[in-house]
DRENTORKOL-3810 file (N, C-alpha, C; in nm, 4 decimals):
REM DRENTORKOL-3810
@n.u->9.6427; n.v->13.2838; n.w->11.6040; ca.u->9.7558; ca.v->13.2319; ca.w->11.6710; c.u->9.7538; c.v->13.2726; c.w->11.8221
@n.u->9.8266; n.v->13.2032; n.w->11.9009; ca.u->9.8315; ca.v->13.2344; ca.w->12.0427; c.u->9.9239; c.v->13.3521; c.w->12.0733
@n.u->9.8950; n.v->13.4118; n.w->12.1869; ca.u->9.9720; ca.v->13.5225; ca.w->12.2325; c.u->10.1000; c.v->13.4634; c.w->12.2963
@n.u->10.2167; n.v->13.5031; n.w->12.2409; ca.u->10.3378; ca.v->13.4441; ca.w->12.2873; c.u->10.3894; c.v->13.5063; c.w->12.4192
@n.u->10.3328; n.v->13.6196; n.w->12.4597; ca.u->10.3824; ca.v->13.6834; ca.w->12.5784; c.u->10.2576; c.v->13.7222; c.w->12.6704
@n.u->10.2068; n.v->13.6113; n.w->12.7220; ca.u->10.0937; ca.v->13.6268; ca.w->12.8073; c.u->10.1235; c.v->13.6239; c.w->12.9505
@n.u->10.2093; n.v->13.7164; n.w->12.9980; ca.u->10.2430; ca.v->13.7178; ca.w->13.1427; c.u->10.3943; c.v->13.6967; c.w->13.1604
@n.u->10.4236; n.v->13.6385; n.w->13.2752; ca.u->10.5689; ca.v->13.6181; ca.w->13.3088; c.u->10.6296; c.v->13.5193; c.w->13.2163
@n.u->10.7534; n.v->13.5074; n.w->13.2149; ca.u->10.8319; ca.v->13.4123; ca.w->13.1301; c.u->10.7813; c.v->13.2680; c.w->13.1612
@n.u->10.7553; n.v->13.2307; n.w->13.2891; ca.u->10.7138; ca.v->13.0961; ca.w->13.3189; c.u->10.5748; c.v->13.0641; c.w->13.2733
@n.u->10.4965; n.v->13.1695; n.w->13.2432; ca.u->10.3528; ca.v->13.1522; ca.w->13.2066; c.u->10.3467; c.v->13.1646; c.w->13.0449
@n.u->10.4505; n.v->13.1983; n.w->12.9801; ca.u->10.4478; ca.v->13.2211; ca.w->12.8355; c.u->10.4015; c.v->13.0905; c.w->12.7645
@n.u->10.3265; n.v->13.1141; n.w->12.6569; ca.u->10.2842; ca.v->12.9997; ca.w->12.5759; c.u->10.4031; c.v->12.9450; c.w->12.5044
@n.u->10.4225; n.v->12.8134; n.w->12.5145; ca.u->10.5347; ca.v->12.7516; ca.w->12.4382; c.u->10.5286; c.v->12.7803; c.w->12.2832
@n.u->10.6447; n.v->12.7847; n.w->12.2252; ca.u->10.6510; ca.v->12.8130; ca.w->12.0798; c.u->10.6783; c.v->12.6828; c.w->12.0090
@n.u->10.6437; n.v->12.6722; n.w->11.8790; ca.u->10.6671; ca.v->12.5568; ca.w->11.7952; c.u->10.7987; c.v->12.5857; c.w->11.7310
@n.u->10.9074; n.v->12.5500; n.w->11.7988; ca.u->11.0475; ca.v->12.5893; ca.w->11.7701; c.u->11.1197; c.v->12.5044; c.w->11.6710
@n.u->11.1717; n.v->12.5763; n.w->11.5748; ca.u->11.2648; ca.v->12.5063; ca.w->11.4767; c.u->11.4047; c.v->12.5718; c.w->11.4961
@n.u->11.5086; n.v->12.5084; n.w->11.4333; ca.u->11.6442; ca.v->12.5646; ca.w->11.4455; c.u->11.6760; c.v->12.6229; c.w->11.3155
@n.u->11.7518; n.v->12.7382; n.w->11.3310; ca.u->11.8070; ca.v->12.8073; ca.w->11.2107; c.u->11.9551; c.v->12.7938; c.w->11.2103
@n.u->12.0176; n.v->12.7743; n.w->11.0951; ca.u->12.1530; ca.v->12.7505; ca.w->11.0807; c.u->12.2236; c.v->12.8647; c.w->10.9952
@n.u->12.3597; n.v->12.8754; n.w->11.0127; ca.u->12.4308; ca.v->12.9868; ca.w->10.9460; c.u->12.4267; c.v->12.9813; c.w->10.7977
@n.u->12.3813; n.v->12.8683; n.w->10.7335; ca.u->12.3706; ca.v->12.8676; ca.w->10.5911; c.u->12.2301; c.v->12.9043; c.w->10.5489
@n.u->12.1440; n.v->12.9474; n.w->10.6431; ca.u->12.0096; ca.v->12.9886; ca.w->10.6090; c.u->11.9060; c.v->12.8843; c.w->10.6176
@n.u->11.9410; n.v->12.7593; n.w->10.6350; ca.u->11.8482; ca.v->12.6485; ca.w->10.6387; c.u->11.7793; c.v->12.6437; c.w->10.7776
@n.u->11.6605; n.v->12.5821; n.w->10.7785; ca.u->11.5790; ca.v->12.5728; ca.w->10.9022; c.u->11.5382; c.v->12.4194; c.w->10.9128
@n.u->11.5395; n.v->12.3655; n.w->11.0230; ca.u->11.4950; ca.v->12.2280; ca.w->11.0449; c.u->11.3996; c.v->12.2152; c.w->11.1635
@n.u->11.3072; n.v->12.1225; n.w->11.1560; ca.u->11.2241; ca.v->12.0818; ca.w->11.2626; c.u->11.2131; c.v->11.9260; c.w->11.2564
@n.u->11.2467; n.v->11.8642; n.w->11.3726; ca.u->11.2783; ca.v->11.9242; ca.w->11.5045; c.u->11.4181; c.v->11.9804; c.w->11.4932
@n.u->11.4483; n.v->12.0707; n.w->11.5918; ca.u->11.5786; ca.v->12.1344; ca.w->11.5990; c.u->11.6900; c.v->12.0286; c.w->11.6192
@n.u->11.8040; n.v->12.0521; n.w->11.5534; ca.u->11.9210; ca.v->11.9726; ca.w->11.5679; c.u->12.0391; c.v->12.0586; c.w->11.6016
@n.u->12.1434; n.v->12.0074; n.w->11.6628; ca.u->12.2563; ca.v->12.0931; ca.w->11.6909; c.u->12.3370; c.v->12.1409; c.w->11.5689
@n.u->12.3370; n.v->12.0540; n.w->11.4678; ca.u->12.4042; ca.v->12.0787; ca.w->11.3339; c.u->12.3029; c.v->12.0706; c.w->11.2209
@n.u->12.3220; n.v->12.1619; n.w->11.1262; ca.u->12.2281; ca.v->12.1719; ca.w->11.0163; c.u->12.2490; c.v->12.0585; c.w->10.9120
@n.u->12.1591; n.v->12.0525; n.w->10.8087; ca.u->12.1578; ca.v->11.9441; ca.w->10.7101; c.u->12.2947; c.v->11.9388; c.w->10.6374
@n.u->12.3589; n.v->12.0535; n.w->10.6200; ca.u->12.4804; ca.v->12.0615; ca.w->10.5389; c.u->12.6024; c.v->12.0736; c.w->10.6389
@n.u->12.5919; n.v->12.0410; n.w->10.7612; ca.u->12.6917; ca.v->12.0516; ca.w->10.8580; c.u->12.7147; c.v->12.1936; c.w->10.9129
@n.u->12.6198; n.v->12.2774; n.w->10.8832; ca.u->12.6326; ca.v->12.4185; ca.w->10.9332; c.u->12.5909; c.v->12.4350; c.w->11.0750
@n.u->12.6498; n.v->12.5486; n.w->11.1385; ca.u->12.6290; ca.v->12.5732; ca.w->11.2807; c.u->12.4876; c.v->12.6247; c.w->11.3072
@n.u->12.4297; n.v->12.5852; n.w->11.4209; ca.u->12.3094; ca.v->12.6385; ca.w->11.4613; c.u->12.3249; c.v->12.7786; c.w->11.5140
@n.u->12.2432; n.v->12.8748; n.w->11.4686; ca.u->12.2664; ca.v->13.0206; ca.w->11.5045; c.u->12.1403; c.v->13.0760; c.w->11.5781
@n.u->12.0333; n.v->12.9997; n.w->11.5794; ca.u->11.9178; ca.v->13.0583; ca.w->11.6493; c.u->11.7904; c.v->12.9672; c.w->11.6335
@n.u->11.6800; n.v->13.0214; n.w->11.6614; ca.u->11.5560; ca.v->12.9459; ca.w->11.6634; c.u->11.4547; c.v->13.0333; c.w->11.5766
@n.u->11.3467; n.v->12.9664; n.w->11.5279; ca.u->11.2425; ca.v->13.0172; ca.w->11.4571; c.u->11.1109; c.v->12.9617; c.w->11.5159
@n.u->11.0167; n.v->13.0470; n.w->11.5397; ca.u->10.8770; ca.v->13.0006; ca.w->11.5777; c.u->10.7997; c.v->12.9707; c.w->11.4607
@n.u->10.7836; n.v->12.8420; n.w->11.4239; ca.u->10.7082; ca.v->12.8029; ca.w->11.3100; c.u->10.5641; c.v->12.8413; c.w->11.3205
@n.u->10.5103; n.v->12.8682; n.w->11.4403; ca.u->10.3722; ca.v->12.9091; ca.w->11.4571; c.u->10.3415; c.v->13.0413; c.w->11.3957
@n.u->10.4454; n.v->13.1157; n.w->11.3539; ca.u->10.4276; ca.v->13.2452; ca.w->11.2895; c.u->10.4125; c.v->13.2337; c.w->11.1380
@n.u->10.4232; n.v->13.1131; n.w->11.0838; ca.u->10.4149; ca.v->13.0887; ca.w->10.9370; c.u->10.2948; c.v->13.0034; c.w->10.9009
@n.u->10.2494; n.v->13.0164; n.w->10.7765; ca.u->10.1457; ca.v->12.9397; ca.w->10.7202; c.u->10.1935; c.v->12.7943; c.w->10.7084
@n.u->10.1043; n.v->12.7011; n.w->10.7315; ca.u->10.1405; ca.v->12.5622; ca.w->10.7136; c.u->10.0226; c.v->12.4911; c.w->10.6426
@n.u->10.0514; n.v->12.3970; n.w->10.5610; ca.u->9.9462; ca.v->12.3203; ca.w->10.4836; c.u->9.9743; c.v->12.1720; c.w->10.4979
@n.u->9.8628; n.v->12.0992; n.w->10.5017; ca.u->9.8674; ca.v->11.9584; ca.w->10.5123; c.u->9.9232; c.v->11.8932; c.w->10.3842
@n.u->10.0249; n.v->11.8204; n.w->10.3900; ca.u->10.0872; ca.v->11.7450; ca.w->10.2853; c.u->10.0168; c.v->11.6112; c.w->10.2628
@n.u->10.0001; n.v->11.5416; n.w->10.3770; ca.u->9.9280; ca.v->11.4153; ca.w->10.3775; c.u->9.8819; c.v->11.3890; c.w->10.5211
@n.u->9.7880; n.v->11.2956; n.w->10.5380; ca.u->9.7399; ca.v->11.2596; ca.w->10.6694; c.u->9.6947; c.v->11.1139; c.w->10.6652
@n.u->9.6794; n.v->11.0673; n.w->10.7958; ca.u->9.6284; ca.v->10.9259; ca.w->10.8113; c.u->9.5606; c.v->10.9199; c.w->10.9476
@n.u->9.4793; n.v->10.8173; n.w->10.9638; ca.u->9.4185; ca.v->10.7927; ca.w->11.0910; c.u->9.4581; c.v->10.6555; c.w->11.1356
@n.u->9.5145; n.v->10.6512; n.w->11.2560; ca.u->9.5549; ca.v->10.5183; ca.w->11.3161; c.u->9.4440; c.v->10.4707; c.w->11.4106
@n.u->9.4021; n.v->10.3460; n.w->11.3930; ca.u->9.2986; ca.v->10.2825; ca.w->11.4704; c.u->9.3593; c.v->10.2008; c.w->11.5841
@n.u->9.4895; n.v->10.1690; n.w->11.5655; ca.u->9.5555; ca.v->10.0841; ca.w->11.6696; c.u->9.6716; c.v->10.1714; c.w->11.7245
@n.u->9.6510; n.v->10.2373; n.w->11.8399; ca.u->9.7447; ca.v->10.3273; ca.w->11.8904; c.u->9.8213; c.v->10.2687; c.w->12.0102
@n.u->9.9377; n.v->10.3277; n.w->12.0426; ca.u->10.0157; ca.v->10.2868; ca.w->12.1647; c.u->9.9292; c.v->10.3121; c.w->12.2901
@n.u->9.9607; n.v->10.2567; n.w->12.4035; ca.u->9.8904; ca.v->10.2788; ca.w->12.5316; c.u->9.8962; c.v->10.4269; c.w->12.5648
@n.u->9.7816; n.v->10.4798; n.w->12.5987; ca.u->9.7639; ca.v->10.6180; ca.w->12.6422; c.u->9.7429; c.v->10.7165; c.w->12.5297
@n.u->9.7460; n.v->10.6764; n.w->12.4062; ca.u->9.7269; ca.v->10.7671; ca.w->12.2902; c.u->9.5801; c.v->10.7470; c.w->12.2444
@n.u->9.5148; n.v->10.8581; n.w->12.2168; ca.u->9.3643; ca.v->10.8527; ca.w->12.1787; c.u->9.3490; c.v->10.7634; c.w->12.0583
@n.u->9.2287; n.v->10.7041; n.w->12.0531; ca.u->9.1984; ca.v->10.6110; ca.w->11.9446; c.u->9.0577; c.v->10.6429; c.w->11.8986
@n.u->9.0419; n.v->10.6878; n.w->11.7659; ca.u->9.1388; ca.v->10.6843; ca.w->11.6666; c.u->9.2319; c.v->10.8078; c.w->11.6782
@n.u->9.3431; n.v->10.8054; n.w->11.6158; ca.u->9.4434; ca.v->10.9112; ca.w->11.6238; c.u->9.4802; c.v->10.9570; c.w->11.4836
@n.u->9.4287; n.v->11.0815; n.w->11.4516; ca.u->9.4597; ca.v->11.1373; ca.w->11.3211; c.u->9.5968; c.v->11.2098; c.w->11.3236
@n.u->9.6854; n.v->11.1767; n.w->11.2314; ca.u->9.8140; ca.v->11.2430; ca.w->11.2172; c.u->9.8311; c.v->11.3127; c.w->11.0845
@n.u->9.9002; n.v->11.4239; n.w->11.0823; ca.u->9.9260; ca.v->11.4933; ca.w->10.9540; c.u->10.0712; c.v->11.5281; c.w->10.9452
@n.u->10.1166; n.v->11.5237; n.w->10.8214; ca.u->10.2454; ca.v->11.5872; ca.w->10.7889; c.u->10.2132; c.v->11.7204; c.w->10.7223
@n.u->10.2729; n.v->11.8240; n.w->10.7773; ca.u->10.2478; ca.v->11.9597; ca.w->10.7368; c.u->10.3774; c.v->12.0244; c.w->10.6860
@n.u->10.3649; n.v->12.1179; n.w->10.5867; ca.u->10.4806; ca.v->12.1897; ca.w->10.5397; c.u->10.4585; c.v->12.3402; c.w->10.5655
@n.u->10.5583; n.v->12.4060; n.w->10.6146; ca.u->10.5584; ca.v->12.5427; ca.w->10.6491; c.u->10.6074; c.v->12.6282; c.w->10.5337
@n.u->10.5234; n.v->12.7329; n.w->10.5045; ca.u->10.5668; ca.v->12.8292; ca.w->10.4024; c.u->10.6523; c.v->12.9358; c.w->10.4659
@n.u->10.7778; n.v->12.9384; n.w->10.4494; ca.u->10.8742; ca.v->13.0355; ca.w->10.5142; c.u->10.8915; c.v->13.1575; c.w->10.4350
@n.u->10.8206; n.v->13.1756; n.w->10.3257; ca.u->10.8274; ca.v->13.3000; ca.w->10.2447; c.u->10.9247; c.v->13.2862; c.w->10.1247
@n.u->10.9124; n.v->13.3918; n.w->10.0453; ca.u->10.9891; ca.v->13.3993; ca.w->9.9211; c.u->11.1401; c.v->13.4046; c.w->9.9400
@n.u->11.1849; n.v->13.4600; n.w->10.0590; ca.u->11.3291; ca.v->13.4739; ca.w->10.0892; c.u->11.3901; c.v->13.3432; c.w->10.1379
@n.u->11.3161; n.v->13.2468; n.w->10.1705; ca.u->11.3706; ca.v->13.1106; ca.w->10.2205; c.u->11.3965; c.v->13.0255; c.w->10.0970
@n.u->11.5232; n.v->12.9755; n.w->10.0780; ca.u->11.5528; ca.v->12.8878; ca.w->9.9658; c.u->11.6178; c.v->12.7583; c.w->10.0186
@n.u->11.5946; n.v->12.7287; n.w->10.1447; ca.u->11.6459; ca.v->12.5982; ca.w->10.2007; c.u->11.5534; c.v->12.4853; c.w->10.1765
@n.u->11.5789; n.v->12.3678; n.w->10.2322; ca.u->11.4944; ca.v->12.2566; ca.w->10.2130; c.u->11.3551; c.v->12.2785; c.w->10.2869
@n.u->11.2510; n.v->12.2126; n.w->10.2332; ca.u->11.1147; ca.v->12.2286; ca.w->10.2952; c.u->11.1228; c.v->12.1962; c.w->10.4472
@n.u->11.0456; n.v->12.2709; n.w->10.5199; ca.u->11.0359; ca.v->12.2453; ca.w->10.6668; c.u->10.9006; c.v->12.1803; c.w->10.6916
@n.u->10.9071; n.v->12.0550; n.w->10.7329; ca.u->10.7860; ca.v->11.9762; ca.w->10.7540; c.u->10.7803; c.v->11.9207; c.w->10.8938
@n.u->10.6670; n.v->11.8870; n.w->10.9403; ca.u->10.6453; ca.v->11.8358; ca.w->11.0779; c.u->10.5394; c.v->11.7325; c.w->11.0734
@n.u->10.5543; n.v->11.6306; n.w->11.1580; ca.u->10.4475; ca.v->11.5325; ca.w->11.1776; c.u->10.3827; c.v->11.5462; c.w->11.3085
@n.u->10.2461; n.v->11.5435; n.w->11.3166; ca.u->10.1915; ca.v->11.5605; ca.w->11.4500; c.u->10.0425; c.v->11.5201; c.w->11.4475
@n.u->9.9853; n.v->11.5095; n.w->11.5646; ca.u->9.8505; ca.v->11.4809; ca.w->11.5769; c.u->9.7612; c.v->11.5946; c.w->11.5347
@n.u->9.6435; n.v->11.5637; n.w->11.4836; ca.u->9.5428; ca.v->11.6665; ca.w->11.4490; c.u->9.4693; c.v->11.6965; c.w->11.5768
@n.u->9.4420; n.v->11.8305; n.w->11.5963; ca.u->9.3696; ca.v->11.8697; ca.w->11.7163; c.u->9.2261; c.v->11.8222; c.w->11.7168
@n.u->9.1601; n.v->11.8280; n.w->11.8325; ca.u->9.0280; ca.v->11.7813; ca.w->11.8501; c.u->8.9222; c.v->11.9027; c.w->11.8485
@n.u->8.8064; n.v->11.8779; n.w->11.8066; ca.u->8.7002; ca.v->11.9740; ca.w->11.8098; c.u->8.6350; c.v->11.9729; c.w->11.9498
@n.u->8.5300; n.v->12.0572; n.w->11.9650; ca.u->8.4693; ca.v->12.0665; ca.w->12.0962; c.u->8.4108; c.v->11.9308; c.w->12.1515
@n.u->8.3739; n.v->11.8456; n.w->12.0578; ca.u->8.3183; ca.v->11.7123; ca.w->12.0985; c.u->8.4277; c.v->11.6135; c.w->12.1342
@n.u->8.5523; n.v->11.6527; n.w->12.1108; ca.u->8.6677; ca.v->11.5601; ca.w->12.1475; c.u->8.7073; c.v->11.4708; c.w->12.0236
@n.u->8.6510; n.v->11.4960; n.w->11.9091; ca.u->8.6889; ca.v->11.4213; ca.w->11.7907; c.u->8.7962; c.v->11.4944; c.w->11.7109
@n.u->8.8899; n.v->11.4254; n.w->11.6492; ca.u->8.9837; ca.v->11.4936; ca.w->11.5660; c.u->8.9155; c.v->11.5756; c.w->11.4555
@n.u->8.9744; n.v->11.6924; n.w->11.4208; ca.u->8.9137; ca.v->11.7738; ca.w->11.3152; c.u->8.9381; c.v->11.6926; c.w->11.1817
@n.u->8.8493; n.v->11.7156; n.w->11.0916; ca.u->8.8682; ca.v->11.6647; ca.w->10.9580; c.u->8.9715; c.v->11.7443; c.w->10.8833
@n.u->9.0648; n.v->11.6821; n.w->10.8237; ca.u->9.1645; ca.v->11.7588; ca.w->10.7391; c.u->9.1741; c.v->11.6930; c.w->10.6019
@n.u->9.2137; n.v->11.7729; n.w->10.5048; ca.u->9.2404; ca.v->11.7289; ca.w->10.3706; c.u->9.3687; c.v->11.7846; c.w->10.3212
@n.u->9.4301; n.v->11.7172; n.w->10.2210; ca.u->9.5564; ca.v->11.7666; ca.w->10.1665; c.u->9.5344; c.v->11.9116; c.w->10.1120
@n.u->9.6242; n.v->11.9919; n.w->10.1528; ca.u->9.6163; ca.v->12.1380; ca.w->10.1146; c.u->9.5541; c.v->12.2250; c.w->10.2133
@n.u->9.4845; n.v->12.1712; n.w->10.3209; ca.u->9.4236; ca.v->12.2522; ca.w->10.4274; c.u->9.5294; c.v->12.3322; c.w->10.4993
@n.u->9.4961; n.v->12.4586; n.w->10.5341; ca.u->9.5865; ca.v->12.5400; ca.w->10.6168; c.u->9.5596; c.v->12.4989; c.w->10.7568
@n.u->9.6698; n.v->12.4800; n.w->10.8371; ca.u->9.6634; ca.v->12.4494; ca.w->10.9801; c.u->9.7614; c.v->12.5316; c.w->11.0527
@n.u->9.7423; n.v->12.5340; n.w->11.1914; ca.u->9.8434; ca.v->12.6039; ca.w->11.2752; c.u->9.8690; c.v->12.5122; c.w->11.3955
@n.u->9.9890; n.v->12.5201; n.w->11.4513; ca.u->10.0183; ca.v->12.4382; ca.w->11.5675; c.u->9.9535; c.v->12.5028; c.w->11.6929
@n.u->9.8901; n.v->12.4142; n.w->11.7693; ca.u->9.8332; ca.v->12.4583; ca.w->11.8992; c.u->9.8924; c.v->12.3764; c.w->12.0152
@n.u->9.9256; n.v->12.4368; n.w->12.1224; ca.u->9.9886; ca.v->12.3632; ca.w->12.2316; c.u->9.8834; c.v->12.3032; c.w->12.3186
@n.u->9.9176; n.v->12.1734; n.w->12.3538; ca.u->9.8245; ca.v->12.0970; ca.w->12.4511; c.u->9.9065; c.v->12.0412; c.w->12.5651
@n.u->9.8409; n.v->12.0327; n.w->12.6763; ca.u->9.9098; ca.v->11.9927; ca.w->12.7969; c.u->9.9478; c.v->11.8444; c.w->12.8012
@n.u->9.8703; n.v->11.7596; n.w->12.7286; ca.u->9.8995; ca.v->11.6176; ca.w->12.7257; c.u->9.8685; c.v->11.5607; c.w->12.5866
@n.u->9.9715; n.v->11.5162; n.w->12.5228; ca.u->9.9589; ca.v->11.4451; ca.w->12.3870; c.u->9.9114; c.v->11.3012; c.w->12.4152
@n.u->9.9387; n.v->11.2514; n.w->12.5283; ca.u->9.8982; ca.v->11.1112; ca.w->12.5635; c.u->9.8859; c.v->11.1081; c.w->12.7201
@n.u->9.8154; n.v->11.0006; n.w->12.7650; ca.u->9.7911; ca.v->10.9843; ca.w->12.9096; c.u->9.9217; c.v->10.9485; c.w->12.9815
@n.u->9.9656; n.v->11.0260; n.w->13.0752; ca.u->10.0965; ca.v->11.0029; ca.w->13.1418; c.u->10.1035; c.v->10.8634; c.w->13.2089
@n.u->9.9991; n.v->10.8157; n.w->13.2738; ca.u->10.0031; ca.v->10.6936; ca.w->13.3456; c.u->9.9954; c.v->10.5665; c.w->13.2671
@n.u->9.9774; n.v->10.5769; n.w->13.1354; ca.u->9.9460; ca.v->10.4587; ca.w->13.0566; c.u->10.0697; c.v->10.3827; c.w->13.0039
@n.u->10.1820; n.v->10.4482; n.w->13.0105; ca.u->10.3014; ca.v->10.3875; ca.w->12.9611; c.u->10.3853; c.v->10.3103; c.w->13.0635
@n.u->10.5016; n.v->10.2682; n.w->13.0292; ca.u->10.5780; ca.v->10.1924; ca.w->13.1268; c.u->10.6759; c.v->10.2897; c.w->13.2003
@n.u->10.6985; n.v->10.4076; n.w->13.1509; ca.u->10.7833; ca.v->10.5041; ca.w->13.2215; c.u->10.7048; c.v->10.5762; c.w->13.3378
@n.u->10.7878; n.v->10.6197; n.w->13.4360; ca.u->10.7258; ca.v->10.6978; ca.w->13.5344; c.u->10.6785; c.v->10.8296; c.w->13.4826
@n.u->10.5598; n.v->10.8688; n.w->13.5052; ca.u->10.5056; ca.v->10.9958; ca.w->13.4515; c.u->10.5943; c.v->11.1184; c.w->13.4684
@n.u->10.6586; n.v->11.1272; n.w->13.5885; ca.u->10.7456; ca.v->11.2369; ca.w->13.6194; c.u->10.8756; c.v->11.2423; c.w->13.5442
@n.u->10.9057; n.v->11.1345; n.w->13.4756; ca.u->11.0326; ca.v->11.1225; ca.w->13.4044; c.u->11.0419; c.v->11.1904; c.w->13.2692
@n.u->10.9263; n.v->11.2401; n.w->13.2207; ca.u->10.9223; ca.v->11.2993; ca.w->13.0891; c.u->10.8086; c.v->11.4040; c.w->13.0787
@n.u->10.8181; n.v->11.4880; n.w->12.9807; ca.u->10.7068; ca.v->11.5869; ca.w->12.9581; c.u->10.6125; c.v->11.5250; c.w->12.8701
@n.u->10.4792; n.v->11.5639; n.w->12.8812; ca.u->10.3713; ca.v->11.5078; ca.w->12.8102; c.u->10.3028; c.v->11.6070; c.w->12.7183
@n.u->10.3465; n.v->11.7372; n.w->12.7321; ca.u->10.2818; ca.v->11.8369; ca.w->12.6479; c.u->10.3451; c.v->11.8410; c.w->12.5084
@n.u->10.2860; n.v->11.9158; n.w->12.4181; ca.u->10.3348; ca.v->11.9238; ca.w->12.2842; c.u->10.2353; c.v->12.0004; c.w->12.1994
@n.u->10.2476; n.v->11.9784; n.w->12.0719; ca.u->10.1623; ca.v->12.0559; ca.w->11.9719; c.u->10.0841; c.v->11.9568; c.w->11.8860
@n.u->9.9662; n.v->12.0024; n.w->11.8539; ca.u->9.8767; ca.v->11.9382; ca.w->11.7574; c.u->9.8452; c.v->12.0416; c.w->11.6400
@n.u->9.8023; n.v->11.9930; n.w->11.5332; ca.u->9.7677; ca.v->12.0839; ca.w->11.4257; c.u->9.6184; c.v->12.1048; c.w->11.4158
@n.u->9.5772; n.v->12.2313; n.w->11.4096; ca.u->9.4341; ca.v->12.2665; ca.w->11.4047; c.u->9.4117; c.v->12.3396; c.w->11.2707
@n.u->9.2961; n.v->12.3071; n.w->11.2081; ca.u->9.2664; ca.v->12.3785; ca.w->11.0797; c.u->9.2442; c.v->12.5269; c.w->11.1100
@n.u->9.2802; n.v->12.6097; n.w->11.0108; ca.u->9.2665; ca.v->12.7539; ca.w->11.0172; c.u->9.1468; c.v->12.7849; c.w->10.9263
@n.u->9.0527; n.v->12.8548; n.w->10.9830; ca.u->8.9340; ca.v->12.8922; ca.w->10.9017; c.u->8.9546; c.v->12.9931; c.w->10.8004
END
C-alpha cells in the first residue's frame, strides 16, 4: 500500500475514502446520509482493507478520452469480523502493467486501490479540462 503521510499535507497521497455512519455502516462512494438514514460521523480509508474482485468486464467501446480496451472491476472490501453492515463495494478501472495494458484479473483476486493522476484524457471531453478533476483510483492485483 502507499504511504499516506509522504510529506506535507498538500503532498499526501489521496486516500480511497468511504463514509462511516453512526449506526456502524460504511458506504462508498461517501454520502451525507447513511443507508438507514443515519448521520455521517467520519471517514474510512478503504485502502487499508483487503478487497477482492466480485466480477469484471472489458469495454471495447469507451467514451472519448477513456482508454480502449477498458477493463472494469467491481470489488468488495473485507472490513473484518467486527463489521456487520452491508457489503462495501466499488466499481473502478483495473490498473495497467508496465506495458500499458490492463492487468488480468479474475473473480476472487485480491486487489488494492492505487491513485492515478488521470483516469481519462482531460482534453477529450466536451467540458473545459480545468472545470473538473481527472485523478482517481484504479484497482491493481496484489501479489
